[in-house]
N, C-alpha and C positions, 0 to 999 in steps of 0.2 A: 576760749583759748587760755583762760586763767591769766589774763593780762593785768598787770599792775598799772597804777597811775603814774608811777615814777620809775626811773631807771633802776635796775637791779645791779648791784656791784658785780655779781658773778656773771651776769649777761654782758656787762661792759668788758670784763676780762676776756670773755669769749671773743669780742670784737678786736681787742688789742692783740690777742694771740693769733687770731685769723689774719690780721694785717701783717703781723710779724712773720708768720709762715710764708705768706705771699711775697714779702720783701726778700726773705732769704732765698726762696726758690727763684725769684726773678733775677736777683743779682747773680746767682749761680748760672742760670741760663745765659744771661747777657755776657758775662765775662769769660765763661768757659766754652760755651757753644755758639754764641752769637745771636743776634736779634731774630733771625728767621728760623732758629733751631726748633725741631720737633713738629713743624707744621705738617709736612707731607706724611709723616708717620701717623699722627693723630687723625688727620683728615682721611687717610686710607682706612684706619681702624673703624672710624665712624660709619663707613659704608656698610658695616654689618647690620646696621639698623635702618629702617625705612626713612625716606626723606621727611615724611610727615612728623615723625617723632622729633627730629632736630628742628624742624620748622616751628612746631608748637612750643618747644622749649625756648627757641630764640625769640619768639613772640612775647614770652613772659618778661623779656628784658626791654621791650619797647616802652618808651616813656609814656605813651598814651595808655597802654595796658597797666603800667604801674600806677598812674594817677587814678585810673578807674578802680583798680583793686584797693588802693589806699582808702578811697571814699567808702567802698563797700564794707571794709572791716573796721573803719574808725568813726562811724557816725555817732556812736555813743561814748567815744573816748577822745575828748578834745585835747587832752594832754599828749596822747599818742599821736594824734594828727598834727599837733604843733611840732613835735619832734621830727616827724616825717617832712613837714614843710621846711624846717630849718636845714635838715640833712640834705634834702633834695636841692635846695638853693645852693648850698656849699658844693655839692657834688656836680651840679650842672655847671657852675662857674669854673670849677677846676677842670672838668672834662672839656668844655669848650675852649678854655685857655690853652690847655696842653695840645689839643688837636690842631689849633691854628698855629701855635708856636712851632711844633715839631713837624706836622703835616707829613707823617710817614706814609710811604706807599703800601697799599694792601696787596695781598697775594695776586689778585687778578691783574694788577699793574706790572707785576714782575715775572710771574710764572706763565708758561704756555698754557693755553686754555685746556689742552688735553693732559696736563701734568697732574691735575688734581680734580676732585669732585666739587662742583659748584652747585649750590641750591639757592635759587632766588637771584636778585640783581647782582651784577658784577661791579661792586663798589671798588673804587681805585685809590682813593686818598683819605687822609685824616684817620689813619689806622690806630695811632697810639694816643690815649689808651682806648680800650673797648668800652664804648658808652653803654652797651647793653649789659656788660658785666658790672659796671658801676651802678646802673639802675637796679639790677637784681640784688647786689650787695647792700645797697641803701635800704631797699624795701625789706629784704630779709633781715638785715642787721638791726634795724630799729625794732622789729618784732622780737628778735632774739634778746635784745636788751630789756624787753618788757614782759618776758614770760619766765616762770620758774621751771617749766616742764622741759627736762633734758631731751625728751623725744621730739618735741616741737622744734627745739633749737637745732637738733641734728637734721631734722627734715628740711628746715629752712636753709641750713648751711649747704646740704647736699643739692637742693634745688638751685641755689645761687651758683654753685660750682658747675652744675649741669648746664645752666644758661650760658655761663662763660665758655664751656667746652663746645656748646652748640655753635658759637661764633667761628670756631675753627672748623667744625663739621660742615657748616654751610659755605666755607671757603673764603671768608672775608676778613679774618683776623689771624695774626700770629699768636702763638701761645703766650709770648711775653706781653702782648697787649691785654690778654685776658687776666694774667696774674696782676698786672698793674691796675687794671680796672677793679678787680676784686679787692685789692688793697685800698685803693682810693675810696671805694664805696663803703668799706668797713670803717675806715677812719672818719668819713663824713657822717656815718650813722652814730659813731661814738661821740663826735663833737656835737652833732645835732641834739643828741640826748642830753648831754651835759648842759648845753645852752638852754634847752627846754626846761631843765630843772632849776635854772637860775633866773630866767626871764619870765615874767607873768605871761600866761598863755591867753592869747586872744582867740584861740581856735574854737572856744565855746560860744562866741558871739554870733548872733543871727546873721549879720552881714558876712562874716568870714565863712560860715557854713554855706551860705547861698553862693558865694563866689567860688568856693572849692567845688560845690555840687555842679555849678554851671560849667566849670572847666572839665569836670568828669563827664558831663553830658556831651560836651564838644568832642572829647577824646573818644567816647563810646560811639558817637555818630561817625567820626572819622574811621574807626575800626569797622563799623557796619558797612561803610561805603567801599573801602579797599581791602577789607579782610586782613589787614596787617602787612600787606606787601609780599607775603609768601603764599602762593596758590595752594600748596599742600596743607597749609594751616588756616586757610580762609574760613573754614567752618568753625574752627576753634575761636578765632578772633571775633567772628560775628555772634557766636554763642555767648561769649563773655560780654560783648556789647549789649546784647539783649537783656542779660541778667542785670547789668549795671543800670540801664535805662529803666527797667522795671523797679529796681530797688530805689532809685532816686524818686521815681513817681510815687512809690508807696510811702517813703519816709520823709524825704526832704521837702516835698510839696505840701506837707502839713504845717503850714506857716504858724498857726497859733501855738502848736506844740514846741516850736523851736525857741519861743520866747523863754522857756524854762531852762534852756541850756546855760551852764555856767562854767 
């Protein structure tokens, strides 16, 4: 993927611009249209595509999936892994804090069940911000900041936005939740990359790698068991889980080779 070992200035500008656009759109929606604006329209438009498409996209924002994919792509890039760890910690703390503080009701808690299209579980609380959108923005954002290829940046940006839209499509988030989640995730990716550039990276240490690999294995096993929680995407979740488990077995269990990481 033509990844660098340090943040690229242009990639960081992408993240700041991304966050700025989400902030402007979010403020416009909130003050002009209201918190619930746009949900029914987008949810209805999303029915033009099969449920499995949105289920697979929303699964990409699952924290277990993100952890597993991070390990898959970062085992030879300790600096990148360190940036992801820092960004992930920042994003998780922010997401959990805002969800508990605001505890906004989700669409299934407010709208009649026949008023919109619901895919998967009918979640009812902790709507703001969208955790899946944050996760997708963090994972995509850190990679955006570490690649020079414009095509890859665009692909990652589009994927993150689609993951966010999938939360509206499956019927469990308002558009404003998604915009705020994408903004928080992009900012967390930017801050995480900056901190990784200033603080010595322990991500190349054997112990850190084994700890992260162990967490990835647990995440993959969880996905293997429940398929990600969305029946239409169970095959996708289990496929990724099998790939992750095979990758860890082939690479991380070679203990002697890990001693050369730095």
